[in-house]
Phi, psi and omega in degrees: 000155177287171186270121183268079174238193185272120178237044177058031178087001182297314184309317178303342177271003181252138186291154175291138185209153179265353179269197177267151176250120184251133182252144182226127170278159181276069175116160178285157177103204190283140171213164194239130173224129177056038176079003185247138176276140181218166182246123183272142177194147178288359173273348173291167178275343178068008184278354178217152173305332184271358173237045191289152166293163181260345181228144171307319178308308178301318183298308177294323180292339179279338186273095192244006182227151176303125183101351176294151181232135173243122183257118171267114179295158187299147186135188179261121177251132188241078180308159178273339180207177178303132173287138179249103175272096190238016177240126187300145173073022179264142176252137174239127185207158164266180175276125175284152171249101189069236179277354183089131179276099185287354174288330176197103180282160185279342179251126187248138168259104181290172186292136176235159172281150180129187181279344181192160177288320184221135180231117178262121184235014185224157184281157175057032174274148178236140178225127186207148170064046181225148174248122186259136174233091179286157171270172184303129174070020170234166182263140178293311192221111174264148175229118185272174175305325182285353184275045182302138178064028180296149187227109185239128185203154176051043174244153174236146194234116176275102175249040178243322182294319181288150171303145188301129179197128176300345177278355179271118191227154177282279179244138180221125174275125187262003182193192180273068183295122181270144168061040173282156183225113176240126173207158176052057169236153189234127177236131184236125179236139170234023177208189177280068179269173175283180185298155167297316181225123175256103197275348173057229185236042178301158189234129175057047180260169177220129172236122185210156173056039174251151181240129177239123182235124175251129181231125174056051184204174165250123181241124184295313181202137178283324181219157175204162172229164175274186174277081184158201184087146183214141173061040181257138172245126176246118184218151176049042172264130182246132178246132180240148178222103181255111187052035186227145173254113180254117186291307177234131175293300174236126181235152184199200184212195181293149188216227173239164182296127180069024182295328180231136175238130180250122182226129178054038180263151184235133184234157182284162187288339181276002194250139171280108198300295181236111190232151171089354183276139163301127186317310187288350180272346180235118177258133187236139186208115178058044177261141186234146167245138186290162167241156179289165181308138189091348184270203193275356179082021172125146182233124177298136193237151166236024183288114174228029184241000000 
């Protein structure tokens, strides 16, 4: 078990767990906890905020048991390669401030070379309170078919720093992942990037309370799904376009009857809101497309074609 002593309230921000808690500083050398200076090193045991690892790679690779938690202390973390969450039940998180400001979290996973910043290939993994910055043409967070019940929340995704490329994506599901839950996440794009969320053919998933913002750009789609998926609910998602043209708010394809339900989602005035789905495969309820100032204040839409 980790050491339960006084760390200026830091411990209270970490979920209770029967596993070990591993702490990671943003780089080797000096860092400060509770007003005291310590030295981060991958030679430390990582089991206390005052004996933190120096790299996210070491932290994630040390979490080998269900229930382990890896805490990345505030700052910019630069993994040497894609981080692999391949142990069931592991949590990777930054430190929340209250509930965490999901518009821009204090702990960053910086761009790495490879296919993604983080790859989830085990069930029951949780990712929270992190800011992702992918490089051009890679995905910030991949979730494989084996990543059942993945829980992603209070994260922010920078689709602005990378050069414009439709292969630059926030979150992408790579198979019929069952029971994923994404909420309170923010995706910001200022170019012709890929979608904030590629839902693929996930099954019995829930995406809610997310904000996707395009600024000064042309964005082909803020969210997308593949030709499949069943019993998924997308609700209370807002898509914004500031001096930006978003071709499709959410685009998809054929699925199963009632495969996708869209509830209380809001779309900008310049956007084809829910596009590409076979009508019987997408159910829409209380979704609105905006009108400009002086208009009706929004028009309820049933567009799924």
